[in-house]
C-alpha positions in Angstrom: -20.0 11.3 0.2 -23.3 9.7 0.5 -24.2 11.3 -2.8 -21.4 9.6 -4.4 -22.5 6.5 -2.8 -26.2 6.8 -4.1 -24.6 7.6 -7.7 -22.9 4.1 -7.6 -25.6 2.6 -6.6 -28.0 4.0 -9.3 -25.3 2.9 -11.8 -25.3 -0.7 -10.8 -29.0 -0.6 -10.9 -28.3 0.5 -15.0 -26.4 -2.2 -16.5 -25.5 0.3 -19.7 -24.6 3.0 -17.6 -22.5 0.5 -15.5 -20.2 -1.1 -18.3 -20.2 2.5 -20.0 -18.7 3.9 -16.6 -16.2 0.8 -16.3 -15.0 1.5 -20.0 -14.3 4.9 -19.4 -12.5 4.3 -16.5 -10.1 1.5 -18.2 -9.8 4.1 -21.1 -8.6 6.7 -18.6 -6.2 4.3 -16.6 -4.8 3.2 -20.2 -4.3 6.5 -21.1 -2.8 8.6 -18.0 0.6 7.6 -18.3 0.8 9.2 -21.6 -1.1 12.5 -20.4 1.5 12.6 -17.6 4.6 12.0 -19.6 3.8 15.3 -21.1 4.2 16.8 -18.2 7.2 14.8 -17.2 8.5 11.5 -16.6 8.8 11.7 -13.1 5.0 12.2 -12.7 4.7 8.6 -14.0 7.4 7.4 -11.4 5.1 8.9 -8.7 2.0 7.3 -10.1 4.1 4.0 -9.8 4.7 4.9 -6.4 1.3 5.7 -5.8 0.0 2.2 -7.0 2.6 0.4 -4.3 1.1 2.4 -1.7 -2.6 1.4 -2.6 -1.1 -2.5 -2.7 0.3 -1.3 0.7 -3.1 -0.1 2.1 -5.1 -2.9 0.4 -3.1 -5.2 2.7 -2.9 -3.1 5.5 -7.1 -3.0 5.4 -7.1 -6.9 5.6 -5.8 -6.4 9.3 -6.6 -3.1 10.3 -10.1 -2.9 8.5 -11.4 -6.0 8.0 -10.1 -7.8 11.4 -9.8 -4.5 13.4 -6.1 -5.4 14.8 -4.4 -2.2 14.8 -0.5 -2.7 13.5 1.9 0.0 13.0 4.6 -2.2 11.5 3.5 -3.4 8.3 6.3 -1.5 6.4 8.7 -4.6 7.6 6.7 -6.9 5.4 7.2 -4.6 2.7 11.1 -4.8 3.8 10.9 -8.2 3.7 9.5 -8.4 -0.1 12.0 -6.1 -0.9 14.8 -7.8 0.6 13.7 -11.1 -0.7 13.8 -9.3 -4.2 17.1 -8.3 -3.9 18.8 -10.9 -2.6 17.5 -13.1 -5.3 18.2 -10.7 -8.3 21.2 -9.2 -7.9 25.3 -10.0 -7.8 24.9 -9.7 -3.9 25.0 -13.4 -3.9 25.4 -14.2 -7.7 21.5 -15.0 -7.9 19.6 -14.0 -10.6 16.5 -15.7 -10.7 13.3 -14.5 -13.2 11.1 -11.7 -11.1 8.0 -14.5 -11.6 9.5 -16.7 -9.0 10.8 -14.3 -6.7 7.8 -12.5 -6.3 5.7 -15.3 -5.2 8.8 -16.0 -2.9 8.9 -12.9 -1.4 5.1 -12.7 -0.7 5.2 -16.4 1.3 8.4 -15.4 3.4 6.3 -12.0 4.3 3.5 -14.3 5.1 5.9 -16.5 7.2 7.0 -13.4 9.0 2.9 -12.2 9.6 2.4 -15.7 11.4 5.8 -15.1 13.3 4.2 -11.4 14.5 0.6 -12.9 14.8 1.2 -15.7 16.8 2.5 -14.1 20.0 0.1 -11.2 19.8 -3.2 -13.0 19.8 -4.2 -11.9 23.1 -3.4 -8.4 22.7 -5.9 -5.6 21.9 -5.9 -1.8 21.0 -2.7 0.5 22.0 -1.2 -2.9 23.4 -0.8 -4.3 20.2 -0.1 -1.4 18.6 2.9 -1.1 20.5 4.2 -4.7 20.0 3.7 -4.5 16.4 5.6 -0.7 16.2 8.6 -2.7 18.0 8.1 -5.5 15.6 8.6 -2.9 12.9 11.9 -1.6 14.0 13.3 -4.8 14.8 13.4 -5.8 11.2 14.7 -2.2 10.3 17.3 -2.5 13.1 18.0 -6.2 11.9 18.1 -5.2 8.0 20.9 -2.6 9.0 23.1 -4.6 10.7 23.4 -8.1 9.3 26.3 -6.9 7.4 28.7 -9.0 9.4 29.8 -12.1 10.2 27.7 -13.0 7.7 26.8 -10.4 5.1 23.5 -10.7 4.1 21.7 -7.4 3.7 24.7 -5.3 3.3 24.1 -3.0 6.4 23.4 0.7 5.8 24.7 0.7 2.4 21.8 -1.5 1.1 21.7 -3.6 -2.0 22.4 -1.9 -5.5 22.1 -3.2 -9.4 19.1 -5.3 -8.4 17.5 -6.7 -11.7 14.8 -5.1 -13.5 11.9 -7.1 -14.4 11.8 -8.9 -17.7 8.6 -9.9 -19.6 9.7 -12.4 -22.4 13.4 -11.4 -22.4 12.4 -7.6 -22.6 13.9 -5.6 -19.7 11.1 -3.2 -18.6 13.2 -0.2 -17.4 15.0 0.0 -20.7 13.5 2.9 -23.3 11.5 0.9 -26.5 11.2 3.2 -29.7 8.3 2.9 -31.8 8.8 5.0 -34.5 9.9 8.7 -33.4 7.7 7.5 -30.3 10.0 6.7 -27.0 8.2 4.4 -24.6 10.1 4.9 -21.5 10.7 2.2 -18.3 8.5 3.8 -15.8 5.5 3.8 -18.2 6.0 -0.4 -18.8 6.4 -0.4 -15.1 2.8 1.3 -14.8 0.8 -1.6 -17.0 2.6 -3.7 -15.2 1.4 -2.6 -11.6 -1.6 -1.9 -12.5 -2.2 -5.5 -13.9 -1.0 -6.7 -10.3 -3.4 -4.3 -8.8 -6.5 -5.3 -10.5 -5.5 -8.9 -9.5 -5.2 -7.5 -5.9 -8.6 -5.7 -5.7 -10.3 -8.9 -7.1 -8.8 -11.2 -4.3 -9.5 -8.3 -1.6 -12.9 -8.2 -3.1 -13.6 -11.9 -2.9 -12.3 -12.2 0.9 -14.7 -9.2 2.0 -17.7 -11.3 0.8 -16.6 -14.4 1.7 -16.7 -16.8 4.9 -13.5 -15.4 5.9 -14.5 -11.8 5.3 -18.1 -12.2 7.6 -15.6 -13.7 9.9 -12.8 -10.9 10.2 -15.9 -8.6 10.6 -17.2 -10.1 13.3 -14.3 -10.5 15.0 -13.9 -6.8 14.7 -17.0 -6.2 16.1 -17.3 -8.3 19.1 -14.7 -11.0 20.0 -16.2 -12.5 22.4 -19.4 -13.0 20.3 -17.2 -14.2 17.5 -16.0 -16.8 19.4 -19.5 -17.7 21.0 -21.0 -18.1 17.5 -18.3 -21.1 17.2 -15.6 -18.7 14.5 -11.8 -20.1 15.2 -10.8 -16.5 16.3 -6.8 -17.7 17.0 -7.2 -18.8 12.9 -8.7 -16.4 11.5 -6.5 -13.4 13.2 -3.2 -15.6 11.8 -5.0 -15.5 8.6 -5.4 -11.6 8.9 -2.0 -11.1 9.6 -1.0 -13.6 6.6 -2.9 -12.2 3.9 -1.8 -8.8 4.7 1.5 -9.5 5.1 2.0 -11.3 1.8 0.3 -8.4 -0.1 2.9 -6.1 1.7 5.9 -8.5 0.1 4.8 -8.5 -3.2 4.7 -4.8 -2.9 8.1 -4.6 -1.7 9.8 -7.2 -4.6 7.6 -4.7 -7.3 9.2 -2.0 -5.4 13.1 -3.1 -5.1 12.4 -4.2 -8.9 11.5 -0.4 -10.2 14.2 1.2 -8.1 17.3 -0.9 -8.5 18.7 0.0 -5.2 17.4 -0.4 -1.7 18.2 0.5 1.9 17.1 0.1 5.6 16.4 3.9 5.3 13.4 3.3 3.0 11.6 1.3 5.4 11.2 3.6 8.4 8.1 3.9 10.9 6.9 7.0 9.3 6.1 4.9 6.3 3.9 2.4 8.7 2.0 5.6 9.7 1.5 6.8 6.3 0.2 3.7 4.7 -1.9 3.2 8.2 -3.1 7.0 7.9 -4.2 6.1 4.2 -6.5 3.2 5.1 -7.7 5.7 8.0 -8.6 8.6 5.9 -10.1 7.1 2.8 -12.4 4.5 5.4 -11.5 1.6 6.8 -13.2 -1.6 6.0 -13.8 -0.2 2.1 -11.8 -1.3 -0.4 -12.7 2.0 -2.7 -11.9 4.0 0.2 -8.9 2.6 1.3 -7.8 3.0 -2.6 -8.8 6.7 -2.7 -7.0 7.7 0.5 -3.9 6.1 -0.7 -4.2 7.9 -3.8 -4.5 11.3 -2.5 -1.6 11.5 0.0 0.5 10.0 -2.9 0.0 13.0 -4.9 -0.7 15.9 -2.6 2.5 15.9 -1.5 3.9 15.6 -4.2 1.9 18.6 -5.7 2.8 20.7 -2.6 6.5 20.1 -3.3 6.1 21.6 -6.9 3.8 24.4 -6.0 4.7 25.7 -2.1 8.1 26.7 -3.0 7.4 28.8 -6.1 3.9 30.5 -4.9 5.9 31.8 -2.2 8.5 32.9 -4.1 5.9 34.6 -6.4 4.3 36.0 -3.3 6.7 37.0 -0.9 9.8 36.9 -3.0 10.9 34.3 -1.3 10.4 30.8 0.6 9.2 31.4 4.0 8.3 27.6 5.0 9.5 24.5 3.9 7.4 22.1 1.8 7.7 19.1 4.0 7.0 21.3 6.7 3.6 22.6 4.8 2.7 19.1 3.9 3.3 17.5 7.4 1.0 20.7 8.9 -1.8 20.0 5.9 -1.6 16.2 6.9 -2.2 16.8 10.8 -5.1 19.1 9.6 -6.8 16.9 7.3 -6.5 14.0 9.9 -7.8 16.0 12.6 -10.7 17.2 10.6 -11.4 13.5 9.1 -11.4 12.5 13.1 -14.2 15.4 13.9 -16.6 15.5 11.0 -15.9 12.1 9.2 -14.6 9.6 11.8 -15.6 6.7 9.3 -13.4 8.2 6.6 -14.1 9.7 3.2 -16.0 6.5 1.9 -16.5 4.2 5.1 -18.0 0.9 4.5 -21.6 0.7 5.0 -21.4 -1.4 8.3 -19.3 1.2 9.7 -21.5 4.1 8.9 -24.4 2.3 10.2 -22.4 2.0 13.4 -21.5 5.7 13.9 -25.0 6.7 12.8 -26.2 4.6 15.7 -24.0 6.0 17.7 -25.1 9.2 17.5 
């Protein structure tokens, strides 16, 4: 991994090679859905969900990686954004607002919920903070599951269906567009929209990391008492971290709602929060590119196992002995144990965390 970091540094020192690399990556990303569509449209859908997990991981990285605040209920903000979109773009209340209005509203509402979570937990740290945030995530899920009476707000466990897809210039992104003999299906069009939003979020994260706010978060993560002594308003910075992280989760939830066309409380269980946190830890807390790598790996590897584990078992043993879901969880747990033993800072740790661990050793 150090060799990769050195290679990237060498590329940046050579502008021509750097921009050639950027151009190759851009071409690869633009061509990716067409290559995946040759295998099956399902893989394009999986890629879209992977991008949503990258958005969630980048949002959680602000809270956990930048500010050092352990959050086990992050999926609650994802749920808030998804339900805001569903309520404002479905027949449930008869509202059909345009997506470009609903996504910012969902991000703002999730931001308010982030502040509501952050305000009473400012003095908590470590395990205590994790327990409170875990409870917050479960409370949101339970509320969504039960707010069907006396006023039917969320339709309870039945969920909300027939959610409006995203329309750009009057064109439905979920429909199939034919260009000659080529049919461009909905998942391909959603891929490019998600890619644009992801690039915007990455730029925002990079700007935050290198700003005074990012350095303040880093100082709080390393030593909150010292940061307060240096004049940093730790209360405001913590609330800002919760709010910023929650807003990204809310936007991702709105996109998820529009893509799926149906949501229910079962989509926002604790396991999803744990998975997003694992993506941040595996990739490298505090490092944006590491977090993206962790999210992509943990999004695609389970799907690869789903398509290969059972056929391989039948080919070798003549029958399926272990359920692919069990194999996935076993490999997931093994990967996390190995990472904690040999690379506790993640696959691509931030330079600060790498120096800290080297000094401790």
